[in-house]
C-alpha positions as CSV (number, residue, x, y, z in Angstrom):
1,M,-10.6,-42.5,-17.9
2,Y,-8.0,-43.9,-16.3
3,G,-8.3,-41.0,-13.4
4,A,-11.9,-41.9,-12.6
5,G,-11.6,-45.3,-12.7
6,V,-8.8,-44.8,-10.4
7,A,-11.0,-42.2,-8.3
8,V,-13.7,-45.0,-7.9
9,I,-12.0,-48.0,-7.2
10,F,-10.7,-46.2,-4.2
11,V,-14.1,-44.7,-2.7
12,L,-15.5,-48.7,-2.9
13,V,-12.3,-49.9,-1.6
14,G,-12.0,-46.9,1.3
15,L,-15.9,-47.8,2.0
16,L,-15.4,-51.8,2.5
17,N,-12.2,-50.7,4.9
18,A,-14.8,-48.0,6.5
19,W,-17.5,-50.4,7.3
20,P,-15.9,-51.8,10.2
21,I,-16.2,-48.3,12.1
22,I,-20.0,-49.6,13.6
23,G,-18.0,-51.6,15.8
24,A,-16.8,-48.4,17.7
25,L,-20.4,-48.3,18.8
26,G,-20.3,-51.2,21.5
27,G,-20.3,-54.9,21.5
28,R,-23.0,-55.5,19.6
29,Q,-22.0,-54.1,16.4
30,L,-18.8,-55.9,17.2
31,R,-21.0,-59.4,17.4
32,G,-22.7,-58.8,14.0
33,L,-19.4,-57.8,11.9
34,Y,-17.8,-60.8,13.4
35,G,-20.2,-63.5,15.1
36,L,-18.4,-63.3,18.5
37,R,-19.0,-62.0,22.1
38,F,-16.6,-59.2,23.4
39,E,-17.2,-60.2,26.6
40,D,-13.8,-59.6,27.7
41,P,-13.8,-55.6,28.3
42,N,-10.3,-55.4,27.3
43,L,-10.8,-57.3,24.2
44,L,-13.7,-55.4,23.7
45,T,-11.7,-51.9,24.1
46,L,-9.3,-53.4,21.3
47,M,-11.6,-54.2,19.2
48,Q,-13.1,-51.0,19.2
49,H,-10.0,-49.6,18.7
50,R,-8.9,-51.9,15.5
51,A,-12.9,-50.3,14.3
52,V,-11.5,-46.8,14.4
53,L,-8.2,-48.1,12.9
54,L,-10.1,-49.4,10.0
55,G,-12.4,-46.5,9.6
56,L,-9.3,-43.6,9.4
57,I,-7.7,-46.4,6.7
58,G,-11.0,-46.3,5.0
59,L,-11.2,-42.6,5.0
60,F,-7.6,-42.2,3.5
61,L,-8.6,-44.0,0.7
62,I,-11.7,-42.2,0.0
63,A,-9.4,-39.0,0.6
64,A,-7.0,-40.5,-1.7
65,A,-9.4,-40.9,-4.7
66,F,-9.6,-37.2,-5.4
67,R,-5.4,-36.5,-4.3
68,R,-3.6,-38.3,-6.5
69,E,-0.7,-38.0,-4.5
70,L,-2.4,-39.6,-1.8
71,Q,-2.6,-42.3,-4.0
72,P,0.6,-44.5,-3.7
73,A,0.3,-44.0,0.1
74,G,-3.2,-45.3,0.0
75,F,-2.1,-48.0,-2.0
76,V,-0.2,-49.6,0.5
77,L,-2.3,-49.1,3.5
78,G,-5.3,-50.6,1.2
79,F,-3.1,-53.8,0.1
80,A,-1.2,-54.1,4.1
81,S,-4.4,-53.7,5.1
82,M,-6.9,-55.9,3.7
83,L,-4.0,-58.8,2.5
84,S,-2.8,-59.1,5.8
85,F,-6.3,-59.9,7.3
86,A,-6.9,-62.7,4.5
87,V,-3.1,-64.0,5.5
88,F,-4.1,-64.4,9.0
89,A,-7.5,-65.9,8.5
90,R,-6.0,-68.1,6.1
91,L,-3.2,-69.3,8.7
92,Q,-6.4,-69.9,11.2
93,D,-7.3,-74.3,11.0
94,E,-11.1,-73.4,10.8
95,P,-11.8,-69.6,10.6
96,S,-15.6,-68.8,11.1
97,R,-17.7,-68.0,8.4
98,F,-17.8,-64.3,9.9
99,V,-14.0,-64.3,9.4
100,S,-13.7,-66.1,6.0
101,K,-16.4,-63.5,4.9
102,V,-14.7,-60.8,5.8
103,A,-11.2,-62.3,4.3
104,M,-13.2,-62.7,0.9
105,A,-14.1,-58.8,1.0
106,D,-10.3,-58.2,2.0
107,I,-8.9,-60.4,-1.4
108,A,-12.0,-59.0,-3.2
109,G,-11.0,-54.8,-2.6
110,S,-7.2,-56.3,-3.3
111,A,-7.8,-57.3,-6.5
112,L,-10.1,-54.0,-7.0
113,L,-7.2,-52.1,-6.0
114,L,-5.1,-53.8,-8.0
115,V,-6.7,-52.8,-11.2
116,A,-6.8,-49.2,-9.6
117,L,-2.7,-49.9,-9.4
118,A,-2.8,-50.6,-13.2
119,L,-4.7,-48.2,-14.5
120,Y,-2.5,-45.7,-11.9
121,W,0.6,-47.1,-14.0
122,L,-1.2,-46.7,-17.5
123,K,-1.8,-42.7,-16.2
124,A,1.8,-42.3,-15.0
């Protein structure tokens, strides 16, 4: 039971982290995610690269759902990715509603990952 719960959470959190991969397709998709125009081609490149990296983190978390030996690294990557964004968003004076929504999703994902961590240690 514990292993299945951890796996389900890793898949859910992996999907949450992988969702921004659609931003790799271009500025229109990024605008839908973040509510911002990315007219500077350099900024667009940086954000598309960020989308790919988040997609890779998401895929790793999904893989960790099925490979217990990957789960410790999955916990570190998941918490580092989601909590760092939430902290950076919180440090802004007035984050946009899009950024606030992403930060709340990352906090929810981190809470789920915390449950998975507790289940992981119970099974150990």
